[in-house]
N, C-alpha and C positions, 0 to 999 in steps of 0.2 A: 499518450501525448503524441500528435503526427511529426515525424522529422521531416525540417527541410534544409535544404542547400545550404541557404544563404546563416549567414551569421544573425540571426534575430535577437533581439533580450522581448520577452514574455512582460507586456504593460500591463495595467491593469483596466481595467473596462471602462473605466471612466475615463482612463486618458485614452487610451485607442478612438475613442469615438470624437474627442477634441484634433485628435493628432492629423497633422498635414502634414501629408509626404514630400518630403523634396522632390522641386521639379532640375533635371537634368537635362540639357538638349544634345541634342546625338545629328552633328552633320556627316550625311552619308547613309548611303541603306542596301551599301554590301553586303557583303557574309559577314564579316568583323562585323561591322556596324550594327547590322541584322540582330547578330549573335549576342553582341557586348547590351544591346539597346535592351533585347528579350532578357535579357540575364538581371538586367537592372531593374526591371520591370516587374519580374519574378519574385525580387528582394525588396518589392516596398516603394521603390521608387519611379513619380509619375516622368513617363519620357515621352518626348517629342522629338522627333525627326525633322529634320532638313532635309531640302530634296532638292534636284533640277526639276525632277516628275512627282510630284505629289499627288496628281491625282492616282500613284501604285501605290497606294493605301492597303490594299486588300493583302498584300504580304506580308503585314502585319497583326497582331492578335489585337481583338478587342479591348480599347481602354488605352490603345496608343496613338498617337495624333501624329497624321505626315502634314508637313506645310512647307510652304519658300521658304528658303534660309532665313531669308529678310525677317521672317515672321518670325522661324523660330527662334532666331535669335532673343527676339524681347523678350521669350518665357522665359529663360532664364541667365544665371547670371555665372554657371558652368558650361561648357560648350566644349565638349568630344568631336576631335576634327579626326573623323575617321573615312579620309580620302588619300588619295596618293599625291604626293609635290607635284607632279607638273600641271593639280590640276586646282593649285592654291591661289591664282592668283583671282580667280573671280572673289576671295575675300580681301582686296584690297576694296573694294567697290563697297562692304561692309565696313570700312574701317572705325566710321563713327558709332554705329552700333556695337562697333566690341568692344570699344573702350573700358577698360576697367572689369572687365570679364576674364575666368579663366580659362582660357582655349586648353585642352589637354590632346597633345601629336599623340596617336598611334599607329604613326607609319612607320612603315620599316622601305628599305632598299632591295635592291636586286641584286647587287653584291659590295663587297665590302668599298668603303671608304668611295663611294659611286660620287659623295660631292663632297666639296672643299670644307663646309660647311655640314652642319647636322640640318636633318628637316627641321627641328624642333629649332636652330638656331634661325632657320630661312625663315620659320611661318613669322619669330620674333623680328626680322626685318620688314615682313610684309604687314601687320600689327602691330607700330612699335607701343602703341596704349596699352596692349592687353597683359595681362601673366600668363606665359606661357609653360606649361608644364608637359617633361614627359613621361611615359606612362603605359602600357597597358602594351606594349609593343613585341614582350618576351611571350604572351599565350595565344594561342590559336584558337579559333572559331570553336571546333570542333573540340576544345578543352572546356567551350564555356558550355557547348551546348550539350558537353556528356554530364556536368556538374562537377565538374575537376578534378575527378575522383582516381582515374586511373588516367594523370596526364599532368604536368607539370604547371605547378601554378604556385610560381618565383613572379615575382613582380619588381621593377627596380623604376624605380618615382626621383627624379629632379628636375630642381627650377629654381629662381632665383627668390621667389617669394614663397618664406616660408607658410604659412597662410593657408594659400592655394594647394600646396603640396600637404599637407597635415588633411585637407580635406578630399583630397582625390586618393593618397590612403587610406583613409578611413572606407570609402566605398570601394577598393579594392579587398578592403579588410572584411565587408558588410557580406560580397559577393565569395567570399570565402577564397580568396589568394596569400598568398602570405605579400605584404610589400615589404618593401625595402627601400631607405631613405639613402642615397645617393651622389646625396650635395646640388651643387648649384647646376644651372644648365649646361656646363660645360662639359658634364657629365653624361651630353646626352648621344653624341658620338658613337661614342664607348657600348654606352647600350644599344645602340642602332646595328652598332656590327657586333652582340653579343649572338642575337639569333641568326645569323650570318655566317657564324665558323661551324666548321666542320670538323672535329674532336680534335680542336687543338693541340690540347694534350698529350696524344696522345698519337700524333703523325713521327715523331721523332722515335718513341718506341716501337711503332707499325713499320717507321723506315728500317731503323736497327732491325730489327726482328727481322724480316726479309730482307737485307742482306746478308746476315749472318747464316741463316735458312740457306740461302741460296748457291755461298761459299760451302755449307755442310753436305749440300745435294751434291755439289759438283765433285765435292774431294772422294767424296762414296761413290759416285757412278766412274770415277776413273779410276780408283783403288778396287772397288769390288763389285765392278761389272767389265770395266774397258781391260783390266789388267787378265783376266783370267783366261779371255778371249784371246788378246794375244800372245797369251805365254801358254797357257792349256787348251785351249777352244775349245774353254764351254762357254757354253751359254746360260747368264747367270743371270738375265733380264728379269727374271720373273721376282729379283729380290725387288725390284723398285716397288712394289706392293706393300709389302711388310716390312721385308728386311730391314731396307736400308733407313727408311719411316723413321720405324722403332730404332735404330743406331744416332738418327740427328732429333728427334723431339727429348732423347733426355741431355744430349747435350748440350742445347738450347736453351730447356728447363736448367739447366743447372750455371751455364753461361751468364743469363741473364740475370737468374736470381744473386750471381757476383757480381754484376756489373747494376744493381740497386746500391750494392753495400760500399763499390769502389768511389765512387764521388762522394761519398762524406771522406773514406779516407784522405782523398785529394785537396783536402779541403782541409782539414785538420792538421798536413802537410804544410801546407799553404800557409795558414795560421802562425806554427810554429817556425816559418823560415821570415816572416814578417815580422812577427816577435808583437800582433795583436789582431783582435778580430776588426776590426775599424776600416779595413779597405775592406775596397769592390772584389768579387772573386770574376773570374772572366768570365760574359755573356753564356757563354756554351754548358761552362760549368753549373753556372744559375740555373737554365734552362733544363743542364741533366736531374740536379738535384731538385727540380719542381717536377718530374717526370718519372718521377720516382718508385709511385704509389703504381702507376700504367707501366712500367716498368714488370714490378713484381707481378702484376693478376697475366699479363700477359708468358710470362713464366712459368707461373701456375695455371694456365691450358694448355700449356707445352707438356707438363705433367701431366697433367690428366691423360692428354694423351698418349703419352708414352706409357701410361697406365690402363690405360683400354687395348691398346694397340698387345700389350705384355699378357693379357689375360687372354688373348683367342690363340698366344703362338701353338698351345694341343692341339688347337683341333685344325693343324694348317696343316695340310697334303704334304708339303717336304718333310717339318719335323715326324711325321708319323709314319711316313714313308724312310725315312733315315733310324727312329727307334725300331723298327720292323725288323729293317735289312742289318742291326745288328743283332737281337735277339736270333735272326735265322743264322748268325753268321755264327753266334756262340753254341746253338746248336746244333750246325754242323762239325763245327770242330771242338765239342765239347766241354767247351772253358767259360770258365762265368769273369767276372773281373771282380777283384775283391774287394772289400767294402774298406773304405776310406778315411776314418777320421778327419784328419786332415781336411780333406773333400768334404768334409758333413759341414765340418763347423763352418769353413769358407764361404758354403754355398747359402746356409740358414742367416750365418753374421749378414752376407749383403742383401739377404731378402727381408730380414728384421729393420737393418738399416735406413730399407729402402720405403719401408712400412711408419717409420716412425719419421723421417725427413717429411714425407707426405702428407702426414698426420700432419705436420709442425707448419708446412707449407698451406696448408688449408684453414689454418688456424689464423693465421698472417693471413691469406685471401679477409677471410670471412670480419674481423677486425679491422680492413681498412674500409670496408663499410659505412656508410654515413649514418649509418640507424645505428649500429654498432659503435663506432669511433666515439658515437657523440654521447655514450651512456659511459664512457672512460675518462678517466681524470689521465691529464698531462704525464702524469707519473708510470701509469700503467699502461697509456699507450706509449710511450716510450718503451719502457720493459719489454712487449709484445714485439712491436718492432724491430727494435734494438736486439736486447737480450736472443729474445726467443729466434730475432732474424737468426744472429748468427748463430745459433744452435743450428739453426733448419740447417745451413750453410755446411755445416760442420757435418752433420751426419750425410748430408746430401753427396759432398765432397767423399767423405769416408765410405760411404754405398761405393762409388763410383772405384772407387780405389782399392774395395776387395773384390770387385769384380773383374778387373786387371790380374790380379795377387801375383804371381810370378812370368807372368805373359809380359809383365812388361819389361822383362830385362832379354825377351826373347824375339832374337834377331830375325825371326821367320815368321814375326806378324811383320813385317815391313815389305812395302811393295813398294819399289820405284822411291825406295829410302821413304816409304810415309806411313807414320805408322796411324793404327784407328781411329777414330774418331773421340775415344774416350779419352784417350791421354791429350789430346789437342782442348776439349773440353774443360781440364783440368788445367791450363796454364793459367786462365782469369782466376778463377777463384781460389787456387794454389799461393795466386801472389796476392789476393784481399786477404787473408787468414793469414799470411806473411805477414804483413805491412801491421794488419790490426796488433798482430804480440808485440812486433815493437814497439807501438807506439800505448797500448798498456800498461809497460813496464815504466817505474818510477820517475827514471832518469826525462821519460817525456810527457807519460801523463799528468804530473805536478803541474811544467810548465804550459801544456797544454789548459788545464780546467783554468790554471791563474789568469789564460789570455782569455780562456771566453768567458769570464767572472768583469773580467773590464780592464785586467792590468795592461799595460804595454811597455814593450824593452825596449828601455830609452836608450838614442843613439850614442856612439862613441865622442861622438863631436859638446855633448853637451853636456853642462858642466855639475849637474843634480845628480842626485845618487836615488837608487829606491830604499823606500822605508823597508822597517823588517815585517812588516802585514802581507809584502807581495803588491801593494800599489804602489806606483810611479807616482815620486813627488814634481809637482808643479811649481 
């Protein structure tokens, strides 16, 4: 059977011979209008274009008619308005012909909230007798031309007339798109703003990561480049290429991973303090919690960089020079360093904890992908993201602690009273783990569970008492 990009159903030959395709009118012969019209034509619709230049019919496939706006308006009761908002005014001249027809607004603006009202609402004001539907503005002309196989297929549809919305959604599904009902025409402004948003949930994670990364970089330069030059006249600028980034990246990964779980702990503390879950969190905390997935993915990216930078350590000139110098010095002095079992244990434990932590880190990243998370139920997803997430944080924190070893207590590591980066990077994760350990204690976990199940602490001024089943009497 020949494959098709449209969601066509096979019909018996007798039915096909009497089947009359639905006619759809498209106002506008620009890139998007032509792409949408041609796609509908390929999927079996009879398409008529309305244009201010009907003579330019050579741009369209054979079988598609191009005529004036007034003539095209008579050919169908469903008209797609594929023109810019600033050109809508001519529609007032066709108000009589457009009475009762379905007008599908597919326009977008150049910037967010460019006009007081949405383009679809403005269209409804110009042609008050028409049924306005907002749709197709979230797909591109390129996506329609490429068959929507490697592009976004999500289409949001809104309108005040249910039957009109359903017809538009049926067209979208026939074209192979994913049509979602977003409610009344009041949702049009949000739908029009959607294609203009530039990674809306990524701004906070990226800004936070950039700020923390700049802080760690400046801190490392002061400690590891400027300090040796001032006191020892050593040129350590070569460390800017590999050594300093490989100190920053693991610190970033560990800190950001801890910041993924910190807002959940803060929310739990707030609920315990307030004695109810029916109270809004601060807006900054709400936004932070919504961005946890993005924070985790940025942390995973830094963890990947740390792994790659670590793998190139043996081929670095400085490392090979230092190792050769040590071997030559041992030959000259005829002495070798004795094997230290404790050091070997610490080294192997440090590497093993890093490998296990990175493995779980990658697992968390994989399960956050929509294609994977859609295949697991809520309990499974929560187990991976919460239980295994905290295990990942414990392993990565232990990896850093073992790396420091006895050096945490060594004053020689302080330069201008500044500790190494790995010491700073332990502050947030250790705080998170300590707070989490406190919250899982029965004296806190039990009331928190009751609060999250709907129980509310009664105020002292209330004469009511709590019932024995944990629910507040009303």
